[in-house]
C-alpha positions, 0 to 999 in steps of 0.5 A: 500500500502506498499513500501519497498526500500530493497525488490528488485532492481525494483519498482514492487519488492518494491511496495506491494498492497496485502492489497487491496481486488481484486487487479485484478479488477477496483473496489472491489465488495460487495453483495447488499441485497434488497427487490423487488416489492413483498417484497421478499429478493434479492441479487445483486453483485455490485462494490463498487465505489467512488460514492457508498462510497460518497453516504453514506457521508452526505457532498456529498449529493448534488452530488446525485439526486433521480430519479423521473418520466420519464427522457430525458436521458439514465441511465447507471451504474456509473462504466460503465459510467466513462469508456465511451468516451465523444462521447459515454457519450453524452445523457446519465447519470450515476446513482447508487443504494441506499437502501431506508428506507424499503430496496427497491432499489432507483436510484440516478443520480450522478453529473458530479463532482463525475464522474470526481472524479471517473475517477481520482481515477480509473486512479490512481489505475491503475497506482499503479497496473502498478508500482507494476506489478499487471497490464500490460498496453496495450502498454507493452502487445502489445510489449511483445506479438510482441516479443513472437510472433517473438520468436515463429515464429523463433523457428517454422522456426528452427524446420521446417528446422530441420524436412525438413533436417531429411526428406531429409536425410532419403530419401537419406539413406533409400534405401541403409539401406534397401538394406543393411538389405536385404543383411545381412538377405540373407547372414545369410541364408547361404546354404539356399541362395545357394539352393534358387539361384539354384532353381531359375536358374534351374526353367523352363522358363515360356512361353510367351503367343503369342498375339492372331491374330487380324482378318482382314476384307477386304471391297469389292472394289467399282464397276468401274464407267460406261462410258456414251455414247451419239450419233451414229457412223456417216456414211460417204457419199462416193459420197460427198467428196471434194478434194483439190489437186495440180498436178505436173510432175514426174520429179518434184516429183523425184527432191523433194524426193532427198531434205534433208529437207521438202519443205518450200512452198506448190508449191514444192510438190504434195498434196491432201486433202479429206473431207467427210460429215457425215449424223449423229450426231457424238457420244460422250463418257464420262468416269467418274473419 
């Protein structure tokens, strides 16, 4: 780490971490060469964590325990374990790979003290990268993202408004522009225009075809309903007649004929009523509608 107070006005200008390998990574990586169960050489890329370094120091030997037999806990790689939350780390243990004397891999469980040390070193390393400008924190990233998104939306709205205004302007001016261009083209023809107009005026009118006659079909009228007649014409018995009459004198009849209004009583006039009896049933006639 190099700090130069004259490098610039901001802390990120004055702090330089270029001497560290893989600044953009939490831990630098290295190639771990080992032999598999068949004795063949293998290579595995591993992060060089604080625990991997401490395993090479005798003074930290008490913080590592060799894995033997079956364990009750789930083993997680050290560089992944230190990023787990307490809830996620429940029932798990951190381990690292260590080369045995014959070049084979051996697993060692890392003590909790070494886990705490690894978390502190990682936090400190991230702080240095934030101060030097090599790492952007999540809060700053979210803030910058929101600002960039807002600026982009504002610019997009401006471009959209400008585009819609241009479209509206074209809608207003385009018909007039087309008409003007057509007029200019016609005017440029000169005499050809006059001959064109003359030919159009002198052309015979095209007859408009008449519409074909539509045939009409008249439905025959329905026959009139037949009247239904029942019974016979009655015959009157001439001898069977009831006469009801009242006879008055001739003077009384003459006197009654001179009256201006009809008599109000039956005794003032002569009257005769004849009623005949019929021997047959009267006829009835029904005319349907």
